[in-house]
N, CA, C and O atoms as a Tinker XYZ file with bonds, in Angstrom:
   480  protein
     1  N     20.366000  -95.122000  -30.419000    73     2
     2  CA    19.723000  -96.388000  -30.152000    64     1     3
     3  C     18.935000  -96.782000  -31.397000    63     2     4     5
     4  O     18.236000  -95.958000  -31.986000    81     3
     5  N     19.051000  -98.017000  -31.780000    73     3     6
     6  CA    18.360000  -98.505000  -32.970000    64     5     7
     7  C     16.995000  -99.066000  -32.574000    63     6     8     9
     8  O     16.884000 -100.221000  -32.162000    81     7
     9  N     15.970000  -98.247000  -32.701000    73     7    10
    10  CA    14.617000  -98.660000  -32.320000    64     9    11
    11  C     14.074000  -99.775000  -33.199000    63    10    12    13
    12  O     13.191000 -100.523000  -32.778000    81    11
    13  N     14.592000  -99.893000  -34.415000    73    11    14
    14  CA    14.130000 -100.942000  -35.323000    64    13    15
    15  C     14.557000 -102.332000  -34.853000    63    14    16    17
    16  O     14.056000 -103.330000  -35.371000    81    15
    17  N     15.465000 -102.420000  -33.893000    73    15    18
    18  CA    15.857000 -103.715000  -33.327000    64    17    19
    19  C     14.778000 -104.272000  -32.397000    63    18    20    21
    20  O     14.761000 -105.469000  -32.112000    81    19
    21  N     13.876000 -103.401000  -31.923000    73    19    22
    22  CA    12.736000 -103.874000  -31.144000    64    21    23
    23  C     11.727000 -104.502000  -32.100000    63    22    24    25
    24  O     11.834000 -104.329000  -33.314000    81    23
    25  N     10.753000 -105.227000  -31.565000    73    23    26
    26  CA     9.667000 -105.742000  -32.404000    64    25    27
    27  C      8.926000 -104.523000  -32.930000    63    26    28    29
    28  O      8.274000 -103.809000  -32.168000    81    27
    29  N      9.023000 -104.291000  -34.210000    73    27    30
    30  CA     8.477000 -103.066000  -34.780000    64    29    31
    31  C      8.249000 -103.236000  -36.267000    63    30    32    33
    32  O      8.639000 -104.233000  -36.874000    81    31
    33  N      7.605000 -102.230000  -36.833000    73    31    34
    34  CA     7.426000 -102.179000  -38.276000    64    33    35
    35  C      7.614000 -100.726000  -38.703000    63    34    36    37
    36  O      7.148000  -99.803000  -38.034000    81    35
    37  N      8.298000 -100.539000  -39.818000    73    35    38
    38  CA     8.463000  -99.214000  -40.400000    64    37    39
    39  C      7.578000  -99.169000  -41.635000    63    38    40    41
    40  O      7.667000 -100.021000  -42.520000    81    39
    41  N      6.717000  -98.150000  -41.675000    73    39    42
    42  CA     5.828000  -98.040000  -42.826000    64    41    43
    43  C      5.455000  -96.592000  -43.066000    63    42    44    45
    44  O      5.606000  -95.741000  -42.189000    81    43
    45  N      4.971000  -96.328000  -44.258000    73    43    46
    46  CA     4.464000  -95.003000  -44.591000    64    45    47
    47  C      2.996000  -94.947000  -44.186000    63    46    48    49
    48  O      2.222000  -95.861000  -44.470000    81    47
    49  N      2.630000  -93.857000  -43.517000    73    47    50
    50  CA     1.266000  -93.664000  -43.044000    64    49    51
    51  C      0.829000  -92.260000  -43.455000    63    50    52    53
    52  O      1.634000  -91.329000  -43.483000    81    51
    53  N     -0.451000  -92.126000  -43.772000    73    51    54
    54  CA    -0.985000  -90.835000  -44.198000    64    53    55
    55  C     -1.018000  -89.859000  -43.031000    63    54    56    57
    56  O     -1.628000  -90.139000  -41.999000    81    55
    57  N     -0.365000  -88.715000  -43.194000    73    55    58
    58  CA    -0.374000  -87.651000  -42.202000    64    57    59
    59  C     -1.115000  -86.443000  -42.746000    63    58    60    61
    60  O     -1.698000  -86.510000  -43.828000    81    59
    61  N     -1.100000  -85.348000  -42.013000    73    59    62
    62  CA    -1.812000  -84.144000  -42.436000    64    61    63
    63  C     -1.314000  -83.613000  -43.773000    63    62    64    65
    64  O     -2.102000  -83.107000  -44.573000    81    63
    65  N     -0.011000  -83.726000  -44.022000    73    63    66
    66  CA     0.581000  -83.159000  -45.232000    64    65    67
    67  C      1.088000  -84.221000  -46.202000    63    66    68    69
    68  O      2.017000  -83.967000  -46.968000    81    67
    69  N      0.495000  -85.386000  -46.175000    73    67    70
    70  CA     0.909000  -86.452000  -47.079000    64    69    71
    71  C      1.463000  -87.649000  -46.331000    63    70    72    73
    72  O      1.308000  -87.764000  -45.116000    81    71
    73  N      2.099000  -88.524000  -47.059000    73    71    74
    74  CA     2.631000  -89.754000  -46.478000    64    73    75
    75  C      3.912000  -89.454000  -45.691000    63    74    76    77
    76  O      4.764000  -88.686000  -46.139000    81    75
    77  N      4.032000  -90.078000  -44.501000    73    75    78
    78  CA     5.234000  -89.900000  -43.688000    64    77    79
    79  C      5.735000  -91.261000  -43.230000    63    78    80    81
    80  O      4.954000  -92.194000  -43.043000    81    79
    81  N      7.049000  -91.361000  -43.051000    73    79    82
    82  CA     7.659000  -92.587000  -42.548000    64    81    83
    83  C      7.450000  -92.669000  -41.043000    63    82    84    85
    84  O      7.684000  -91.693000  -40.331000    81    83
    85  N      7.015000  -93.821000  -40.554000    73    83    86
    86  CA     6.767000  -94.037000  -39.127000    64    85    87
    87  C      7.377000  -95.357000  -38.687000    63    86    88    89
    88  O      7.553000  -96.273000  -39.491000    81    87
    89  N      7.693000  -95.441000  -37.412000    73    87    90
    90  CA     8.046000  -96.721000  -36.812000    64    89    91
    91  C      6.962000  -97.009000  -35.776000    63    90    92    93
    92  O      6.660000  -96.173000  -34.924000    81    91
    93  N      6.392000  -98.191000  -35.863000    73    91    94
    94  CA     5.329000  -98.600000  -34.955000    64    93    95
    95  C      5.931000  -99.643000  -34.021000    63    94    96    97
    96  O      6.381000 -100.702000  -34.458000    81    95
    97  N      5.933000  -99.326000  -32.727000    73    95    98
    98  CA     6.556000 -100.186000  -31.713000    64    97    99
    99  C      5.487000 -100.614000  -30.721000    63    98   100   101
   100  O      5.043000  -99.797000  -29.914000    81    99
   101  N      5.057000 -101.879000  -30.759000    73    99   102
   102  CA     4.050000 -102.343000  -29.803000    64   101   103
   103  C      4.595000 -102.281000  -28.373000    63   102   104   105
   104  O      5.718000 -102.712000  -28.111000    81   103
   105  N      3.805000 -101.753000  -27.468000    73   103   106
   106  CA     4.255000 -101.547000  -26.086000    64   105   107
   107  C      4.412000 -102.871000  -25.353000    63   106   108   109
   108  O      5.489000 -103.173000  -24.839000    81   107
   109  N      3.348000 -103.662000  -25.299000    73   107   110
   110  CA     3.387000 -104.908000  -24.519000    64   109   111
   111  C      4.375000 -105.915000  -25.091000    63   110   112   113
   112  O      5.111000 -106.553000  -24.338000    81   111
   113  N      4.401000 -106.066000  -26.409000    73   111   114
   114  CA     5.267000 -107.047000  -27.054000    64   113   115
   115  C      6.746000 -106.734000  -26.870000    63   114   116   117
   116  O      7.592000 -107.610000  -27.047000    81   115
   117  N      7.064000 -105.491000  -26.517000    73   115   118
   118  CA     8.453000 -105.078000  -26.321000    64   117   119
   119  C      8.800000 -104.844000  -24.854000    63   118   120   121
   120  O      9.852000 -104.284000  -24.545000    81   119
   121  N      7.918000 -105.270000  -23.952000    73   119   122
   122  CA     8.142000 -105.081000  -22.511000    64   121   123
   123  C      8.430000 -103.624000  -22.169000    63   122   124   125
   124  O      9.307000 -103.328000  -21.357000    81   123
   125  N      7.682000 -102.715000  -22.798000    73   123   126
   126  CA     7.788000 -101.299000  -22.487000    64   125   127
   127  C      6.787000 -100.967000  -21.397000    63   126   128   129
   128  O      5.851000 -101.728000  -21.153000    81   127
   129  N      6.984000  -99.833000  -20.743000    73   127   130
   130  CA     6.114000  -99.440000  -19.651000    64   129   131
   131  C      5.374000  -98.163000  -20.027000    63   130   132   133
   132  O      5.991000  -97.162000  -20.392000    81   131
   133  N      4.042000  -98.204000  -19.936000    73   131   134
   134  CA     3.198000  -97.038000  -20.190000    64   133   135
   135  C      2.784000  -96.476000  -18.843000    63   134   136   137
   136  O      2.058000  -97.128000  -18.091000    81   135
   137  N      3.246000  -95.259000  -18.529000    73   135   138
   138  CA     2.938000  -94.659000  -17.229000    64   137   139
   139  C      1.536000  -94.064000  -17.233000    63   138   140   141
   140  O      0.916000  -93.905000  -18.285000    81   139
   141  N      1.050000  -93.740000  -16.049000    73   139   142
   142  CA    -0.274000  -93.123000  -15.918000    64   141   143
   143  C     -0.323000  -91.763000  -16.602000    63   142   144   145
   144  O     -1.393000  -91.317000  -17.017000    81   143
   145  N      0.833000  -91.094000  -16.725000    73   143   146
   146  CA     0.897000  -89.784000  -17.372000    64   145   147
   147  C      1.046000  -89.897000  -18.890000    63   146   148   149
   148  O      1.049000  -88.885000  -19.590000    81   147
   149  N      1.170000  -91.121000  -19.397000    73   147   150
   150  CA     1.267000  -91.313000  -20.840000    64   149   151
   151  C      2.671000  -91.443000  -21.385000    63   150   152   153
   152  O      2.844000  -91.558000  -22.598000    81   151
   153  N      3.685000  -91.430000  -20.525000    73   151   154
   154  CA     5.059000  -91.629000  -20.984000    64   153   155
   155  C      5.296000  -93.115000  -21.235000    63   154   156   157
   156  O      4.685000  -93.964000  -20.586000    81   155
   157  N      6.169000  -93.421000  -22.160000    73   155   158
   158  CA     6.510000  -94.808000  -22.460000    64   157   159
   159  C      8.002000  -94.989000  -22.193000    63   158   160   161
   160  O      8.825000  -94.230000  -22.705000    81   159
   161  N      8.348000  -96.001000  -21.387000    73   159   162
   162  CA     9.724000  -96.222000  -20.970000    64   161   163
   163  C     10.219000  -97.603000  -21.376000    63   162   164   165
   164  O      9.439000  -98.543000  -21.529000    81   163
   165  N     11.537000  -97.703000  -21.545000    73   163   166
   166  CA    12.209000  -98.981000  -21.759000    64   165   167
   167  C     13.344000  -99.067000  -20.752000    63   166   168   169
   168  O     14.069000  -98.091000  -20.554000    81   167
   169  N     13.509000 -100.223000  -20.112000    73   167   170
   170  CA    14.630000 -100.439000  -19.205000    64   169   171
   171  C     15.807000 -100.959000  -20.024000    63   170   172   173
   172  O     15.673000 -101.903000  -20.802000    81   171
   173  N     16.951000 -100.330000  -19.834000    73   171   174
   174  CA    18.162000 -100.727000  -20.549000    64   173   175
   175  C     19.243000 -101.114000  -19.561000    63   174   176   177
   176  O     19.242000 -100.684000  -18.408000    81   175
   177  N     20.161000 -101.932000  -20.034000    73   175   178
   178  CA    21.331000 -102.302000  -19.251000    64   177   179
   179  C     22.546000 -102.135000  -20.162000    63   178   180   181
   180  O     22.494000 -102.459000  -21.348000    81   179
   181  N     23.628000 -101.631000  -19.596000    73   179   182
   182  CA    24.857000 -101.424000  -20.366000    64   181   183
   183  C     25.892000 -102.460000  -19.943000    63   182   184   185
   184  O     26.151000 -102.643000  -18.753000    81   183
   185  N     26.472000 -103.127000  -20.917000    73   183   186
   186  CA    27.532000 -104.101000  -20.681000    64   185   187
   187  C     28.844000 -103.530000  -21.186000    63   186   188   189
   188  O     28.892000 -102.933000  -22.262000    81   187
   189  N     29.915000 -103.711000  -20.410000    73   187   190
   190  CA    31.220000 -103.245000  -20.873000    64   189   191
   191  C     31.576000 -103.937000  -22.178000    63   190   192   193
   192  O     31.286000 -105.116000  -22.381000    81   191
   193  N     32.211000 -103.176000  -23.051000    73   191   194
   194  CA    32.578000 -103.678000  -24.374000    64   193   195
   195  C     34.071000 -103.479000  -24.566000    63   194   196   197
   196  O     34.560000 -102.350000  -24.561000    81   195
   197  N     34.787000 -104.569000  -24.735000    73   195   198
   198  CA    36.224000 -104.456000  -24.988000    64   197   199
   199  C     36.585000 -104.905000  -26.403000    63   198   200   201
   200  O     37.765000 -105.029000  -26.733000    81   199
   201  N     35.583000 -105.145000  -27.233000    73   199   202
   202  CA    35.833000 -105.637000  -28.585000    64   201   203
   203  C     35.872000 -104.523000  -29.639000    63   202   204   205
   204  O     36.593000 -104.637000  -30.631000    81   203
   205  N     35.109000 -103.458000  -29.433000    73   203   206
   206  CA    35.067000 -102.358000  -30.395000    64   205   207
   207  C     35.676000 -101.138000  -29.714000    63   206   208   209
   208  O     35.148000 -100.646000  -28.717000    81   207
   209  N     36.772000 -100.661000  -30.250000    73   207   210
   210  CA    37.547000  -99.609000  -29.599000    64   209   211
   211  C     36.763000  -98.315000  -29.367000    63   210   212   213
   212  O     36.944000  -97.667000  -28.336000    81   211
   213  N     35.904000  -97.935000  -30.299000    73   211   214
   214  CA    35.195000  -96.650000  -30.194000    64   213   215
   215  C     34.135000  -96.632000  -29.093000    63   214   216   217
   216  O     33.748000  -95.560000  -28.628000    81   215
   217  N     33.666000  -97.793000  -28.678000    73   215   218
   218  CA    32.543000  -97.853000  -27.742000    64   217   219
   219  C     32.959000  -98.499000  -26.433000    63   218   220   221
   220  O     33.650000  -99.518000  -26.423000    81   219
   221  N     32.533000  -97.896000  -25.323000    73   219   222
   222  CA    32.877000  -98.436000  -24.014000    64   221   223
   223  C     31.869000  -99.479000  -23.535000    63   222   224   225
   224  O     32.215000 -100.383000  -22.774000    81   223
   225  N     30.615000  -99.347000  -23.987000    73   223   226
   226  CA    29.557000 -100.247000  -23.539000    64   225   227
   227  C     28.584000 -100.520000  -24.681000    63   226   228   229
   228  O     28.495000  -99.748000  -25.636000    81   227
   229  N     27.856000 -101.627000  -24.567000    73   227   230
   230  CA    26.759000 -101.905000  -25.488000    64   229   231
   231  C     25.474000 -101.924000  -24.671000    63   230   232   233
   232  O     25.474000 -102.296000  -23.498000    81   231
   233  N     24.370000 -101.514000  -25.312000    73   231   234
   234  CA    23.076000 -101.431000  -24.641000    64   233   235
   235  C     22.162000 -102.563000  -25.071000    63   234   236   237
   236  O     22.005000 -102.839000  -26.261000    81   235
   237  N     21.561000 -103.214000  -24.085000    73   235   238
   238  CA    20.538000 -104.221000  -24.341000    64   237   239
   239  C     19.349000 -103.899000  -23.449000    63   238   240   241
   240  O     19.463000 -103.153000  -22.477000    81   239
   241  N     18.215000 -104.473000  -23.797000    73   239   242
   242  CA    17.031000 -104.273000  -22.979000    64   241   243
   243  C     17.131000 -105.116000  -21.721000    63   242   244   245
   244  O     17.556000 -106.271000  -21.770000    81   243
   245  N     16.743000 -104.543000  -20.605000    73   243   246
   246  CA    16.678000 -105.255000  -19.344000    64   245   247
   247  C     15.223000 -105.653000  -19.117000    63   246   248   249
   248  O     14.337000 -104.799000  -19.093000    81   247
   249  N     14.981000 -106.950000  -18.951000    73   247   250
   250  CA    13.604000 -107.421000  -18.760000    64   249   251
   251  C     13.449000 -108.059000  -17.385000    63   250   252   253
   252  O     14.436000 -108.302000  -16.691000    81   251
   253  N     12.221000 -108.325000  -17.002000    73   251   254
   254  CA    11.898000 -108.941000  -15.724000    64   253   255
   255  C     12.734000 -110.207000  -15.514000    63   254   256   257
   256  O     12.890000 -111.021000  -16.425000    81   255
   257  N     13.265000 -110.357000  -14.300000    73   255   258
   258  CA    14.145000 -111.477000  -13.980000    64   257   259
   259  C     13.521000 -112.844000  -14.216000    63   258   260   261
   260  O     14.180000 -113.741000  -14.742000    81   259
   261  N     12.261000 -113.016000  -13.835000    73   259   262
   262  CA    11.588000 -114.302000  -14.032000    64   261   263
   263  C     11.420000 -114.602000  -15.522000    63   262   264   265
   264  O     11.605000 -115.736000  -15.965000    81   263
   265  N     11.072000 -113.582000  -16.275000    73   263   266
   266  CA    10.920000 -113.768000  -17.723000    64   265   267
   267  C     12.265000 -114.127000  -18.359000    63   266   268   269
   268  O     12.335000 -114.983000  -19.242000    81   267
   269  N     13.337000 -113.459000  -17.899000    73   267   270
   270  CA    14.674000 -113.738000  -18.438000    64   269   271
   271  C     15.097000 -115.167000  -18.103000    63   270   272   273
   272  O     15.640000 -115.866000  -18.959000    81   271
   273  N     14.857000 -115.605000  -16.876000    73   271   274
   274  CA    15.229000 -116.962000  -16.455000    64   273   275
   275  C     14.454000 -118.023000  -17.221000    63   274   276   277
   276  O     14.954000 -119.129000  -17.426000    81   275
   277  N     13.234000 -117.697000  -17.648000    73   275   278
   278  CA    12.409000 -118.654000  -18.396000    64   277   279
   279  C     12.874000 -118.805000  -19.841000    63   278   280   281
   280  O     12.472000 -119.745000  -20.527000    81   279
   281  N     13.715000 -117.888000  -20.304000    73   279   282
   282  CA    14.212000 -117.948000  -21.684000    64   281   283
   283  C     15.332000 -118.975000  -21.794000    63   282   284   285
   284  O     16.052000 -119.229000  -20.829000    81   283
   285  N     15.468000 -119.559000  -22.974000    73   283   286
   286  CA    16.596000 -120.456000  -23.219000    64   285   287
   287  C     17.859000 -119.620000  -23.377000    63   286   288   289
   288  O     17.776000 -118.409000  -23.585000    81   287
   289  N     19.014000 -120.244000  -23.283000    73   287   290
   290  CA    20.284000 -119.528000  -23.483000    64   289   291
   291  C     20.331000 -118.905000  -24.874000    63   290   292   293
   292  O     20.839000 -117.796000  -25.039000    81   291
   293  N     19.804000 -119.613000  -25.879000    73   291   294
   294  CA    19.781000 -119.075000  -27.240000    64   293   295
   295  C     18.904000 -117.823000  -27.322000    63   294   296   297
   296  O     19.271000 -116.851000  -27.981000    81   295
   297  N     17.742000 -117.846000  -26.652000    73   295   298
   298  CA    16.855000 -116.676000  -26.648000    64   297   299
   299  C     17.514000 -115.495000  -25.926000    63   298   300   301
   300  O     17.401000 -114.353000  -26.373000    81   299
   301  N     18.196000 -115.767000  -24.820000    73   299   302
   302  CA    18.896000 -114.707000  -24.095000    64   301   303
   303  C     19.991000 -114.096000  -24.970000    63   302   304   305
   304  O     20.126000 -112.875000  -25.037000    81   303
   305  N     20.764000 -114.936000  -25.633000    73   303   306
   306  CA    21.848000 -114.462000  -26.487000    64   305   307
   307  C     21.321000 -113.695000  -27.698000    63   306   308   309
   308  O     21.977000 -112.783000  -28.201000    81   307
   309  N     20.128000 -114.075000  -28.158000    73   307   310
   310  CA    19.549000 -113.449000  -29.357000    64   309   311
   311  C     18.940000 -112.076000  -29.078000    63   310   312   313
   312  O     18.573000 -111.368000  -30.016000    81   311
   313  N     18.828000 -111.690000  -27.819000    73   311   314
   314  CA    18.301000 -110.356000  -27.527000    64   313   315
   315  C     19.208000 -109.330000  -28.202000    63   314   316   317
   316  O     20.425000 -109.365000  -28.019000    81   315
   317  N     18.629000 -108.422000  -28.979000    73   315   318
   318  CA    19.455000 -107.544000  -29.803000    64   317   319
   319  C     20.221000 -106.486000  -29.014000    63   318   320   321
   320  O     19.787000 -106.034000  -27.955000    81   319
   321  N     21.366000 -106.110000  -29.561000    73   319   322
   322  CA    22.099000 -104.947000  -29.072000    64   321   323
   323  C     21.382000 -103.733000  -29.656000    63   322   324   325
   324  O     21.283000 -103.593000  -30.875000    81   323
   325  N     20.884000 -102.863000  -28.791000    73   323   326
   326  CA    20.096000 -101.717000  -29.238000    64   325   327
   327  C     20.951000 -100.493000  -29.531000    63   326   328   329
   328  O     20.513000  -99.579000  -30.229000    81   327
   329  N     22.158000 -100.472000  -29.004000    73   327   330
   330  CA    23.031000  -99.323000  -29.235000    64   329   331
   331  C     24.333000  -99.484000  -28.492000    63   330   332   333
   332  O     24.590000 -100.512000  -27.865000    81   331
   333  N     25.146000  -98.456000  -28.569000    73   331   334
   334  CA    26.453000  -98.440000  -27.924000    64   333   335
   335  C     26.646000  -97.128000  -27.199000    63   334   336   337
   336  O     25.972000  -96.139000  -27.488000    81   335
   337  N     27.576000  -97.124000  -26.251000    73   335   338
   338  CA    27.949000  -95.904000  -25.551000    64   337   339
   339  C     29.405000  -95.608000  -25.845000    63   338   340   341
   340  O     30.225000  -96.518000  -25.969000    81   339
   341  N     29.713000  -94.345000  -25.953000    73   339   342
   342  CA    31.106000  -93.972000  -26.111000    64   341   343
   343  C     31.437000  -92.886000  -25.103000    63   342   344   345
   344  O     30.571000  -92.108000  -24.705000    81   343
   345  N     32.682000  -92.841000  -24.700000    73   343   346
   346  CA    33.123000  -91.861000  -23.726000    64   345   347
   347  C     33.260000  -90.502000  -24.402000    63   346   348   349
   348  O     33.863000  -90.382000  -25.469000    81   347
   349  N     32.694000  -89.483000  -23.767000    73   347   350
   350  CA    32.854000  -88.106000  -24.231000    64   349   351
   351  C     33.502000  -87.327000  -23.102000    63   350   352   353
   352  O     32.998000  -87.321000  -21.979000    81   351
   353  N     34.602000  -86.679000  -23.388000    73   351   354
   354  CA    35.302000  -85.879000  -22.388000    64   353   355
   355  C     34.472000  -84.635000  -22.110000    63   354   356   357
   356  O     34.407000  -83.732000  -22.943000    81   355
   357  N     33.838000  -84.583000  -20.944000    73   355   358
   358  CA    32.953000  -83.461000  -20.632000    64   357   359
   359  C     33.684000  -82.288000  -19.991000    63   358   360   361
   360  O     33.048000  -81.341000  -19.527000    81   359
   361  N     35.016000  -82.340000  -19.960000    73   359   362
   362  CA    35.765000  -81.230000  -19.382000    64   361   363
   363  C     35.983000  -80.104000  -20.381000    63   362   364   365
   364  O     36.357000  -78.999000  -19.991000    81   363
   365  N     35.754000  -80.368000  -21.664000    73   363   366
   366  CA    35.917000  -79.309000  -22.652000    64   365   367
   367  C     34.690000  -78.413000  -22.657000    63   366   368   369
   368  O     33.589000  -78.858000  -22.331000    81   367
   369  N     34.874000  -77.170000  -23.020000    73   367   370
   370  CA    33.755000  -76.225000  -23.021000    64   369   371
   371  C     32.770000  -76.491000  -24.144000    63   370   372   373
   372  O     31.664000  -75.951000  -24.131000    81   371
   373  N     33.149000  -77.316000  -25.121000    73   371   374
   374  CA    32.257000  -77.592000  -26.241000    64   373   375
   375  C     31.365000  -78.802000  -26.007000    63   374   376   377
   376  O     30.581000  -79.178000  -26.879000    81   375
   377  N     31.481000  -79.415000  -24.828000    73   375   378
   378  CA    30.647000  -80.582000  -24.537000    64   377   379
   379  C     29.187000  -80.161000  -24.418000    63   378   380   381
   380  O     28.893000  -79.134000  -23.805000    81   379
   381  N     28.272000  -80.931000  -24.989000    73   379   382
   382  CA    26.850000  -80.563000  -24.902000    64   381   383
   383  C     26.343000  -80.702000  -23.478000    63   382   384   385
   384  O     26.809000  -81.554000  -22.722000    81   383
   385  N     25.389000  -79.862000  -23.119000    73   383   386
   386  CA    24.779000  -79.978000  -21.804000    64   385   387
   387  C     23.705000  -81.050000  -21.858000    63   386   388   389
   388  O     23.074000  -81.262000  -22.893000    81   387
   389  N     23.507000  -81.713000  -20.751000    73   387   390
   390  CA    22.530000  -82.797000  -20.678000    64   389   391
   391  C     21.532000  -82.477000  -19.582000    63   390   392   393
   392  O     21.921000  -82.145000  -18.462000    81   391
   393  N     20.269000  -82.572000  -19.890000    73   391   394
   394  CA    19.218000  -82.344000  -18.915000    64   393   395
   395  C     18.838000  -83.671000  -18.288000    63   394   396   397
   396  O     18.699000  -84.678000  -18.983000    81   395
   397  N     18.670000  -83.673000  -16.976000    73   395   398
   398  CA    18.247000  -84.897000  -16.287000    64   397   399
   399  C     16.751000  -84.922000  -16.050000    63   398   400   401
   400  O     16.222000  -85.901000  -15.523000    81   399
   401  N     16.056000  -83.848000  -16.435000    73   399   402
   402  CA    14.610000  -83.799000  -16.260000    64   401   403
   403  C     13.920000  -84.460000  -17.442000    63   402   404   405
   404  O     14.291000  -84.230000  -18.593000    81   403
   405  N     12.928000  -85.273000  -17.161000    73   403   406
   406  CA    12.177000  -85.937000  -18.216000    64   405   407
   407  C     10.942000  -85.117000  -18.554000    63   406   408   409
   408  O     10.206000  -84.706000  -17.657000    81   407
   409  N     10.707000  -84.875000  -19.835000    73   407   410
   410  CA     9.513000  -84.125000  -20.200000    64   409   411
   411  C      8.264000  -84.981000  -20.024000    63   410   412   413
   412  O      8.320000  -86.206000  -20.138000    81   411
   413  N      7.141000  -84.332000  -19.746000    73   411   414
   414  CA     5.865000  -85.035000  -19.688000    64   413   415
   415  C      5.390000  -85.309000  -21.108000    63   414   416   417
   416  O      5.663000  -84.539000  -22.028000    81   415
   417  N      4.685000  -86.400000  -21.268000    73   415   418
   418  CA     4.084000  -86.685000  -22.576000    64   417   419
   419  C      2.893000  -85.753000  -22.737000    63   418   420   421
   420  O      1.938000  -85.820000  -21.963000    81   419
   421  N      2.949000  -84.889000  -23.736000    73   419   422
   422  CA     1.887000  -83.903000  -23.937000    64   421   423
   423  C      0.971000  -84.354000  -25.055000    63   422   424   425
   424  O      1.414000  -84.875000  -26.079000    81   423
   425  N     -0.298000  -84.146000  -24.838000    73   423   426
   426  CA    -1.308000  -84.423000  -25.857000    64   425   427
   427  C     -1.250000  -85.861000  -26.368000    63   426   428   429
   428  O     -1.482000  -86.108000  -27.551000    81   427
   429  N     -0.942000  -86.806000  -25.485000    73   427   430
   430  CA    -0.891000  -88.207000  -25.893000    64   429   431
   431  C     -2.297000  -88.755000  -25.925000    63   430   432   433
   432  O     -3.032000  -88.677000  -24.941000    81   431
   433  N     -2.664000  -89.310000  -27.066000    73   431   434
   434  CA    -3.957000  -89.968000  -27.164000    64   433   435
   435  C     -3.724000  -91.384000  -27.658000    63   434   436   437
   436  O     -2.972000  -91.604000  -28.607000    81   435
   437  N     -4.361000  -92.322000  -27.024000    73   435   438
   438  CA    -4.268000  -93.713000  -27.439000    64   437   439
   439  C     -5.566000  -94.052000  -28.136000    63   438   440   441
   440  O     -6.625000  -94.078000  -27.509000    81   439
   441  N     -5.490000  -94.309000  -29.425000    73   439   442
   442  CA    -6.677000  -94.627000  -30.203000    64   441   443
   443  C     -6.731000  -96.118000  -30.448000    63   442   444   445
   444  O     -5.727000  -96.734000  -30.807000    81   443
   445  N     -7.894000  -96.694000  -30.256000    73   443   446
   446  CA    -8.055000  -98.118000  -30.465000    64   445   447
   447  C     -8.791000  -98.425000  -31.755000    63   446   448   449
   448  O     -8.981000  -99.591000  -32.101000    81   447
   449  N     -9.209000  -97.385000  -32.469000    73   447   450
   450  CA    -9.901000  -97.623000  -33.723000    64   449   451
   451  C     -8.913000  -97.940000  -34.825000    63   450   452   453
   452  O     -7.744000  -97.564000  -34.744000    81   451
   453  N     -9.371000  -98.624000  -35.844000    73   451   454
   454  CA    -8.559000  -98.942000  -36.997000    64   453   455
   455  C     -8.496000  -97.710000  -37.890000    63   454   456   457
   456  O     -9.526000  -97.258000  -38.391000    81   455
   457  N     -7.309000  -97.166000  -38.095000    73   455   458
   458  CA    -7.177000  -95.980000  -38.914000    64   457   459
   459  C     -5.793000  -95.918000  -39.510000    63   458   460   461
   460  O     -4.818000  -96.294000  -38.859000    81   459
   461  N     -5.691000  -95.447000  -40.746000    73   459   462
   462  CA    -4.403000  -95.268000  -41.372000    64   461   463
   463  C     -3.945000  -93.815000  -41.265000    63   462   464   465
   464  O     -2.835000  -93.494000  -41.690000    81   463
   465  N     -4.757000  -92.946000  -40.717000    73   463   466
   466  CA    -4.427000  -91.535000  -40.641000    64   465   467
   467  C     -3.796000  -91.195000  -39.292000    63   466   468   469
   468  O     -4.212000  -91.711000  -38.254000    81   467
   469  N     -2.798000  -90.330000  -39.316000    73   467   470
   470  CA    -2.144000  -89.883000  -38.102000    64   469   471
   471  C     -2.478000  -88.425000  -37.857000    63   470   472   473
   472  O     -2.794000  -87.700000  -38.801000    81   471
   473  N     -2.416000  -87.976000  -36.602000    73   471   474
   474  CA    -2.752000  -86.579000  -36.299000    64   473   475
   475  C     -1.613000  -85.608000  -36.612000    63   474   476   477
   476  O     -1.716000  -84.430000  -36.270000    81   475
   477  N     -0.534000  -86.058000  -37.247000    73   475   478
   478  CA     0.571000  -85.169000  -37.602000    64   477   479
   479  C      1.037000  -85.417000  -39.010000    63   478   480
   480  O      1.964000  -84.756000  -39.478000    81   479
């Protein structure tokens, strides 16, 4: 998934061991959901794709129905494709295993102060 297709900025920020590349994704501006446990979620929808042979579906963000209806057709069409799906034959023994359990967000701190330093 191409996270840079969301409203975001990529910049170098000072970390513990020097400058590191980061992507900063505003939660509210991207219609993301911040849970009480500190996890951040995005709703996605997959559309069948018959134009690119390698991919079976394309991924777009799914937003609130009222908000979507309030958008113009041009705004709806301009919503970016965030990624693609491809079929993987899971009958082979070399197929990767997939966990359906979501990890908890650990040690998440939301800082509201102005700072260029990151805790990592």
